[in-house]
N, C-alpha and C positions, 0 to 999 in steps of 0.2 A: 070519113075513115071507116075501114072495115071493122066490124065488131065480132068478137068471138064469144060463143056461148059457154059459160062456165057451169051454170046450172040452168034448169028450165026457167028460173026467174031472175037470173043474174048474168049479164054479159059485160065484157070488158073491151076497151079500145085496143086495137091490135098493137099499138105502141103504148107502153106504160111509162109514166114519168116517175123516176126513182128519186126519193128524198133523202138518201143516205148522206148526202153532202150538205144538206140544208143548214146545219149548224156551223159548217165551215165558212159560210159566206160572211164577208165583212159587214153585210147589211142583212139583218134578220127581222127588220121591222115588218109589222103586219101588212102594210101597203105594198112593200116590195115583194113579199111572198105571194100576195094576191095577184100582183102583176105576172109572176111566173105561172101561176095557175091559169090566169086569163090567156097567156100566150099558148098554153097547152090547149085550152078549150077552143081557141080560134081555129085549131087544126083538127078538132074532134078527139083530142087526147083527153079522156075523162078519168082514167084510172091512175091513182096515186099510190105508190108503193112506199110504205113506212116500216119501221121496226122499233120496238121499245128501246133498243140499245143505240140506235143511230144518234150521232151527236153527243155521245156520252150520256145517253138517256134524256136528251133535251129536244130532239127533233120533233117529237110528237107535240110537245108544248108549243114550239114555234109555229107548227101548222095550226094548232088549236087557236092561237092568238090571231091568226089570219082569218080563220073561219068565223070567229065570233063577230057578230054585227054585220055579217054578209049573208048572201043567199047561195054561197058557193057549195055548201054541203049537199044541197039537193041536185047539184050538177055533176058530182064526182062520185066515184067508187073508191073506198079507202081499204087498202090492204095493210095489215100490220103483222108483226111477228113477236114471238116470245120464246123463252127458255134459256137464253144466254145470260148468265150472271157474271159480270166482270167487275173487278174491284175499282170502279169509278162511279161518279155520280151518286145515285141513291143506294148503290151497293158498295160504297167505298170501304166498308168494313169487312168485305169478303176477303178471306185469306188466300183464295185461289180463284182463277177463272174456271167456271164449271157450267154444266147444263142442268136445268131443273124442269122436268116434265111431270112433276107431282100435281095432283089436283089442286092443292092449296096454292101453288105458284101460278098455275094457269088461271085460276079464278081471280087471284089478286092482280095478275098482270092485265087481264081483260078490263077489270074495273079501273085500274090505274090509267090504262090507255084511253079509255072512254072519258075519264075525268080530264086528262091532259089535253085531249083534242076537243073537249066540249061537245061530244056527239052522243047519241043514244044507242048507236049500234055500229059494229064493225062489219063491213061487207065480206071480208075474207080474212080469217086469222090463220097464220102459218106457224107450225113448229119450226123454229129457225134452223136448228141443227139436230142431227140424230144424237140421241142421248144413250150412251152405253149402259146407263143405269135405269133406263126406262122400264117401268112396269106397264106393259101395253094395255092391260085391263084398266088400270087406274087412269092412264093418259087418255085412252079411248073414251072412257066413261065421262071424263071431265070435258072433252071436246063435244061430246053429245049433249052434255049439260049446258054448256054456254050457248049452243044452238037452241036448245029447248027454252032457255030463258029469254030469247029474243035479242040478247046482247051481241050475238054473232050470227050472220046469215049463212055462212058456209066456212068450211075449214079445209086446210091443205097442209103441205109441208114444204120444206126447203132443204136442198142438199141431201135428200134421202136417196139411197140406192134401192133397187127394186125389192130386195128382201126386207129392208126397213119399212118400206111402204106396205108390203103384204102383212108384216107383223102387226103394225098399228091398225090397218084396215080390218084385220080379223077380229078385233075387239070393239068394233064400232057399229052403231046402227046407221049412222049417216056416212055417205061416201066421202073420201078425200077427193077434192076436185082439181087440184093442181100440184105440181112439184116445181119449185123455183130452183133451177140448177145453173151452174156456170156453163155457158156456151158462147163461143165466139170463133172467129177464124183461127185464132191461136189456141183456144181451148176447145178443140173439136172432138175430143175423145168420146164424148157422149154419143156421137153418131155411130160408133162401132163397138162400144163396150156394153151395150145392152140397155143403157139408160133411156135413150130416145125410143128405141124399138119397143121397150116395155110399155111406155105410156102411149105410143102411137097405136099399138095393138089394142089397148084398152080405151082408145078414143079420149084420152085425158090431155087437154092442152097444157103445155109447159110454159113457164115463164123463164126467161134467160137473163141472169144477172151478169153484169160486166160484159155486155155484147161487143164492146170495143177493147176488150182485154185490159181493162183498167188503164187505158192510155198507152199501153206498150206498143201498139201499132204506130204511134207517132213519136216514139222515143229512140228509134234506131235499133239496129240489130236484126231486123227482119226485112232486108232489102228486097228479096225476091217477092215476098208477100206484098210489101208496100208498092213495088213497081207494078205488080199485076192489078192491084186495086186502083192505083192512079191511072193506069191505062184504060181500064173499063170506065172509071169515073169521067175521064176526059171525053170519052166517046159519048157519054150520057149528059155531059154538062153539069155534073154534080160533084160534091166533095167525096173524097175516098171513104169517109166514114159512112156516108149513105150507102155505098156499095157493100161495105162490111156488114151493115145491118140488113141490107137487102138479101145478102147471102143466107142469113138465118130465116128471113121471111119466105124465101123461095122453097124451103123444105115443106113437104106435104103434111107434117105433123102439127102445123098451126102453132108455131113458136111465137110467144109474145115477148119481144125484147124490152128490158127495163132500162131506160135511158136516163142517166143522171148528169146534170150540169147546172151550175148556178148562173151561167151567162144567158141573159134573156134573148139576145140575138141568136144564140145557138139553139135555145129552146124553141124559138120560132121556126127553126128549120128541121126539127126532129122528124116530121112527117115526110120529108123528101124521100126517105128510104122506101116509102110505100109506092112511089112512082117509078122505081127502078125495077125492071123485070129482067131477070137473068135467065138465059137459056141453059140447057143442061151442060153444054160444053164450057160456058163461062163459069158455071158453078164449079165444075171440075178443074178448070184452070186455077181458080182460087184455092181449091182444096189441095191440088198438086203442089202449089207454091208453099202452102202451109205444112204439108207433109215433108217437103224437101226432096221428094222423088215422085215418079209417076206411080199410079196405083198398079198393083200386080197384074 
């Protein structure tokens, strides 16, 4: 599988396996989780996307239980996120859901994530959501600090707009290396609102969460889009989901789709999208169907 350079010393698999639903599986036993990771590795998918809040703050521990007693840690890159505080799990006493980008919270979150996953470093730490209360000097210094400590190899953000990115970057010694944003055939606004262009201009690879629109593509209501995807899929002999992901992969900005499923059979086919090459007109056929009208 193609790999994308994140830093000079860190690269990711083009397809990333998302673990946000890990705690939703009826089977969270270590062996079962290891089988999911093995199905990824068989295709060259080595990058695992986590967040402290996933599974009600339990997904990191589920992954950690699978990593312990195995050699899997040395075969994968681990991405995790922090700053969302929701009144569940270890934050059950919180009065309101909020974001915390303070130094104390970031340092505590990193240590907690390391402990739950049983690892000695995080390959990539992301600030999960823009914090309207962020002191960019404090947050930037804290991110530089966790890199200097060796606990985190690199840092980035998720769901940031260009101005949020520039604000935080202005207070940091280390560069932000990625932005994980929502991108899909249905959530295509990033291609025209400046988000993709900003990072493409700066040669910063983006990660795309919910590349299948959270399953909306398969739930009805998007007949023209679905018909277009199915027609191209039939021509290629693949599932329509592979075409939807290939649509993101075709973009020159080097988007890394984050794919999440608990079904091992489906995990085993995630790389199929990499084999689907769309020409420019096919890309625009899909885009036109998503827009609901032809481009101007």
